[in-house]
DOKOL-10955 format. One record per residue (C-alpha): x, y negated, z negated; residue in three letters. Coordinates in steps of 0.5 Angstrom, whole numbers, plus 500, padded with zeros to 3 digits. Layout:
<sites>
XYZAla/...
</sites>
This chain:
<sites>
262503198Met/267499193Lys/270495198His/265490201Trp/269488208Asp/264493212Leu/258491208Pro/259484209Arg/259486217Trp/253490216Leu/249484213Leu/252479218Phe/249484224Leu/242484221Ile/242477220Cys/245476227Phe/239480230Gly/234478226Ala/235470226Leu/232469233Pro/225472231His/224468225Val/219463229Val/215470231Arg/214473225Ile/210471219Pro/212466214Ile/212471208Trp/215476212Asn/221471214Ser/221469206Ala/221476204Leu/227478208Ser/231472207Ser/230474199Gly/232481201Phe/239479204Leu/240474199Leu/240480194Trp/244484198Tyr/249479199Tyr/250478191Leu/250485190His/256486194Ile/259480191Leu/258484184Gly/253479181Tyr/247483181Val/245491181Lys/241493187Lys/234495186Pro/233503185Asn/229508189Arg/222506186Ala/223499187Leu/225500194Arg/219504196Ala/214499193Met/217494197Phe/217498203Ala/209499202Phe/208492200Leu/211490207Cys/207495211Leu/201493208Gly/202486209Gly/204487216Ile/197491217Leu/193485214Leu/197480219Thr/197484225Tyr/191489224Arg/196495227Thr/203497226Ile/204498233Leu/205493239Gly/211488240Leu/210483235Asp/208488229Ala/213493230Gly/218487230Leu/216485224Ala/216492221Phe/223493223Ile/226486220Val/223488214Gln/226495214Ile/233493216Ser/233489210Cys/231494205Leu/236499208Lys/242495207Leu/241497199Phe/241505201Glu/248504205Val/253509202Glu/255514207Lys/258513214Met/251515217Arg/248510213Asp/252505216Ser/251507223Ile/243507222Leu/244499220Ile/248498227Val/242502230Trp/237497227Leu/241491229Ser/241494236Ser/234494236Leu/233487233Leu/238484239Val/234488244Ile/228486242Ala/229478244Glu/230480251Ile/223483251Leu/221475250Tyr/226471254Glu/231473259Gln/234466260Asn/242464260Leu/242462253Leu/239469250Val/243473255Thr/249470252Ala/247471245Trp/245478247Phe/252479250Ile/255476243Leu/251481239Gly/253487243Leu/260485242Ala/259484234Phe/256491234Ile/262494238Ala/266491233Lys/262494227Val/262501230Met/270500230Gly/270498223Lys/266504221Ile/271508225Tyr/277505222Gln/274505215Trp/272513215Glu/279515217Arg/284510214Ala/287511207Pro/283507201Ala/289502201Ser/288500208Glu/280500208Lys/279493207Glu/284491213Gln/280488219Pro/278492225Gly/281490231His/277488237Trp/281492242Ser/278498240Phe/271495241Ser/274493248Trp/276500250Arg/269503248Val/265497252Ala/270497258Phe/267504261Pro/260503259Val/260496262Ile/263498268Ser/258504269Ile/252500267Ala/253495273Leu/254500278Val/247503275Leu/244496275Phe/245495282Phe/245502286Val/241506281Phe/233507284Pro/229502280Arg/222502278Val/217497277Asn/215497270Phe/214492265Ser/214492257Leu/211485256Trp/205485251Ser/198482253Gly/196475251Phe/193473244Ser/186471243Glu/184466238Gly/180459238Thr/187455239Ser/188457246Gly/195456250Gln/194452256Ile/194458261Gly/188461266Phe/183466265Ser/177468270Glu/172464266Glu/172457263Leu/169456256Arg/171448254Pro/166448249Gly/169454245Asp/176452245Ile/178447239Ala/185445241Gln/190447246Ile/197449245Ala/201446250Ala/207450252Ser/213447256Asn/214454259Gln/216454266Val/210457270Ala/213456277Phe/218452281Arg/217450288Ala/221448294Arg/219443300Ile/221446306Leu/218442311Glu/214436310Gly/214430305Asp/213432298Thr/207429295Pro/207423290Asn/206426283Pro/199424282Ser/198428289Glu/201434287Arg/195439286Tyr/196446285Trp/190451286Arg/189457282Gly/182459281Leu/176456284Val/170457279Leu/163457283Ser/158461278Val/155458272Thr/150459266Asp/151452264Gly/156453259Arg/161458262Val/164457269Trp/166464272Met/170466278His/167471284Thr/171474289Arg/167474295Lys/168473302Ala/175475304Val/178471309Met/184474314Pro/190470315Gln/195470321Ala/201475320Asp/206470322Arg/207463320Leu/201459325Pro/204453329Ala/202446327Val/200441332Ala/205435332Glu/200430330Glu/197435324Glu/204436321Lys/204430316Pro/198433313Asn/201440312Tyr/207442307Val/211449308Leu/213450301His/217456297Glu/214458290Ile/218462285Thr/212464280Leu/214466273Glu/210473271Pro/204471268His/200478268Arg/195476272Arg/193477279Lys/192470282Trp/198466286Leu/198458286Phe/200454291Ala/199446293Met/193443295Asp/189448300Glu/193454302Pro/192457309Ser/198462310Trp/202466305Val/208471306Glu/211474300Leu/219474300Arg/224478298Gly/222485300Gly/216485296Phe/211490298Lys/205487294Thr/199486298Lys/194480297Phe/187478299Arg/185471301Arg/178468299Tyr/174463303Arg/176457297Ala/183458299Gly/185463293Glu/190468294Tyr/190475289Tyr/195480289Thr/193488288Asn/197488282Arg/198484276Thr/204479277Val/209482272Gln/216480275Gly/218474278Arg/215473285Met/217469291Asn/213467297Tyr/212462302Leu/206458303Val/203453308Leu/198448305Ser/194443308Lys/194436304Leu/187433303Lys/190426305Lys/184424311Lys/178426313Gln/178432318Pro/178431326Ala/172436326Asn/168436320Pro/167443317Pro/160446316Arg/157449310Leu/152455311Ser/146455308Ala/148461303Ser/154457301Gln/150451300Arg/146455295Lys/152458292Arg/155452290Glu/148449288Leu/147455283Gln/144453276Met/141458271Pro/134459271Arg/130454266Asn/136450265Phe/134444260Glu/139439258Ser/139432258Pro/144432263Leu/138433268Lys/136426266Asp/142423267Leu/143426274Ala/136424276Ala/138416273Glu/144416277Leu/141419284Gln/135414284Leu/140409285Val/145412289Ala/145411297Lys/148418299Asn/152424296Asp/159420296Glu/156414293Asp/153419287Tyr/159422286Val/162415285Gln/157413280Arg/158420276Val/165418276Leu/164411274Asn/159413268Tyr/165417265Phe/170411266Arg/165406263Asp/162410257Asn/169410253Glu/171417254Phe/177420251Ile/182425253Tyr/185429248Thr/188436247Leu/184437240Ser/177435241Pro/174440237Gly/169446238Ile/162444241Leu/157446235Lys/152447240Ser/156450245Gly/153446251Lys/157441255Ile/151436254Ser/154435247Glu/161433250Phe/157428255Val/153424250Phe/156425243Glu/163427242Thr/166424248Lys/172427247Lys/175433251Gly/181435256Phe/180436263Cys/176442262Glu/171438259His/171433264Phe/171438270Ala/165442267Ser/161436266Ala/162433272Thr/161439276Ala/154440273Leu/152433274Ile/153433281Leu/150440282Arg/144437278Leu/144431283Gly/144436289Gly/151435291Val/155442292Pro/160442287Ala/165447284Arg/171447279Val/178448281Val/183450276Val/191450277Gly/196445275Phe/198438277His/204434277Gly/211437277Gly/218434275Lys/223434281Ala/230437279Asn/234433284Pro/240438283Tyr/236444285Gly/232440290Asn/225443287Tyr/219442283Leu/218445276Ile/211446274Val/210448267Glu/204451263Tyr/203444260Arg/201441267Asp/195446267Ala/189442270His/182443272Ser/178438277Trp/172439281Val/171439289Glu/164436292Ala/162437299Trp/161431302Ile/157431309Lys/162430315Gly/168430310Lys/168437307Gly/170439300Trp/173433297Val/177433291Arg/174429285Val/178428279Asp/174425273Pro/180426268Thr/184421273Ala/179416272Ile/178417264Val/186417263Ala/190415269Pro/196417265Gly/195424265Arg/197424272Leu/203421271Thr/206424265Leu/202430264Gly/197433259Gly/201434253Gln/206428254Asp/200423255Phe/197425248Val/204425245Asp/205418247Arg/198415247Phe/194419242Gly/187418244Ile/186411244Asp/182409251Pro/185402252Glu/192405252Leu/190410256Ala/187405261Arg/193400261Ser/198406262Leu/198405270Ala/201397269Gln/206399263Met/213399266Pro/217405265Lys/222407260Glu/229407262Asp/233409256Trp/240411257Thr/239417252Leu/233419255Gln/236419262Arg/242423259Leu/237429256Leu/233429262Thr/239430267Glu/242436262Ile/235439262Ile/235439270Phe/242442270Leu/240447265Trp/234449269Asp/238450275Leu/243454272Ala/237459269Asn/233459276Asp/240461279Ser/241466274Trp/233469275Asn/234469282Asn/241473282Ala/240478277Leu/233478272Ile/229478278Ser/232484281Tyr/227489282Asp/225495286Gln/223491292Asp/229486292Met/233493291Gln/230495298Arg/231488301Ala/238489299Val/239496302Leu/235494308Ser/241489310Arg/246495310Ile/246497317Ser/247504316Trp/243509320Arg/241513314Tyr/234513310Pro/235509304Ile/236514299Trp/242516303Val/245509302Arg/243509295Leu/247516294Phe/253513298Gly/253507294Leu/252510287Leu/258515289Thr/263510291Ala/261506285Gly/263512280Phe/269513284Val/271506284Leu/270506276Ile/274512276Gly/280509279Ile/280503275Leu/279507268Leu/285511271Phe/289505272Leu/287501266Tyr/289507261Tyr/295509265His/299502265Phe/296500258Arg/298505253Arg/295505246Gln/299505240Pro/297512238Ala/299515245Asp/306511245Glu/307515238Val/305521241Ser/310520247Ala/316518243Ile/315525239Tyr/315529245Gln/321526247Arg/324528240Ile/322535242Ile/325535248Gln/332532245Ser/331538240Leu/330543245Ser/337540249Arg/340541243Arg/338549242Gly/332548237Leu/326549242Lys/319548239Arg/314554238Asn/307554241Phe/302550236Ala/308549231Glu/307543227Gly/312537225Pro/313540218Val/314547220Asp/319544226Leu/323541220Met/323547216Val/326551221Arg/331545223Ala/333545216Gln/334553216Ala/338553223Ser/344549220Lys/345546227Asn/351542227Gly/348538233Arg/342535229Ile/342530224Ser/337533219Ile/337526215Gln/335522221His/330528224Leu/327528217Gln/326520217Ala/323521224Val/318526222Ile/316523216Asp/314516220Asp/311520226Tyr/306524221Ile/305517217Asp/303513224Leu/299519227Arg/295521221Phe/293515218Gly/298514212Lys/301508215Lys/298502219Ala/299502227Leu/302495226Thr/307493231Ala/313492226Glu/312500224Asn/312502231Leu/318498233Arg/321501227Glu/319508229Phe/322507236Arg/329505233Arg/329511229Lys/327516234Ala/333512239Gln/338514234Ile/336521234Leu/336522241Glu/
</sites>
């Protein structure tokens, strides 16, 4: 293709589609793709030649081999995306015909759509819509290039063509989105694994096997307090899993003792209301089956028409019967651990045995430490406090990069490295408590949460993930024991990653954080306010559209008071939607004629004028044949000179020899009026 206006648009489309994926594909992939794009740009400028077929084939095989070495597969979202980026860049060199250009448009469409599989926030949605607009623009450009004469192929395409194509498609898509029966299906890929773990959860806790935690500011869930007081930041504990089984290195979850719950929200005595909080959780998809709730949940109800079932376990955990692949909204009534209960619960013999379980023949220096602390402790509560004092007085350091424990044993952390994050401290504390005869278990969940003043809700991110211990104290029940709060009190104020970013691993700075004044920077406050407003916008967008799934569609239809089954309501709404679209399209195209239609309308008026003057157009007679017959008729009522000028202009405008500009259309209309 000699004219580089369309190639430039094709290059722009590939760049636009591939740009957001630069952070996901390997560095070598990004560098090689950038090199191909630069090469193509220099080619369309005429500075270099494009690679021949053999060289392109070699590049393609090299890219395929590199992807196989990097991902060990060509399948899957990440590997497939990297491959499409490379192939799209190479395919640009093969564009010679219209079908090649259309293939480039399809490849760029895949790149644009792929971003939606990773993120669905407002920014990505705006980028997606802009990408679709550019794709429609280029399709119009391809259409124009194929049909326009060579002298006009470098003229830019019109956005009006893109709008005429997009308007009916968007209308139909909107109707189908809200009314067409939806299925619960997810395209998300699984978690990646490695020695560098992202803050998240599994049913096992292995602190000795993780060298570094990669903290993420991705939102885990949002919580709205409906009744009760919002706890202080240091008291916001969000329960997820309770791990009771251990082999001395790994803590594991066991699903036993399913507990019933009331069908309706239980009534809370007036004097007990300060100890309870009713809150609403909007959980982001995490591809696991458990739910999160504040402190110790006692009642949960799914909202929004969700048909998902769940189970409640004795330790206050809630599990769904299917993985959370989409946003889930539910109500929770939780009891806060504020004061000693009026009627202390009892721990059965079987429960006590389970919460004291240790591997057989467990030998560890931790046994000597536990015996030493137990020897001077007055009771179980005093023993727990002495265990916490041990971590406080022996210069332990909180860090997200503790390194892998060489032996894999938690005793290496306690007596040698003394560097770890909350999982190290929780695991060590629970083991020491059990060795001292105190029932203990590890709880994993979240801690903290930033309050969004504009939306009146709390934002809990994955970087707020936390682990702590619950110990059984006679007369008090399960008591929260958080050794991280003793070692690094700022962790409970700032969160794990923020704390490390600000104070590193210096224990003195960590312990003095509580006495330091809070920063009050104007710029910092401004950025915080912008982040809160942006999160509110995304939350509203998610609740309105992104979370619209099968359950929400059923809930919306159930509010329609028709006395018919849901499938009848769906069919009725679908029919009404298409009828409305048809009416809108008719009105749009009827009252807004396009230039080509106006040219045909003017020509039809000329035919009618000639018919009144005695020259009737024969069936399927073209303008050239009509002109020949008019000349042969020697009809004195017809100006052959004016008719010839009008016929020539009609042919040029109707069949592409002359551009459909406003000026040319005006001139054609003027000549036709003279003839009429």
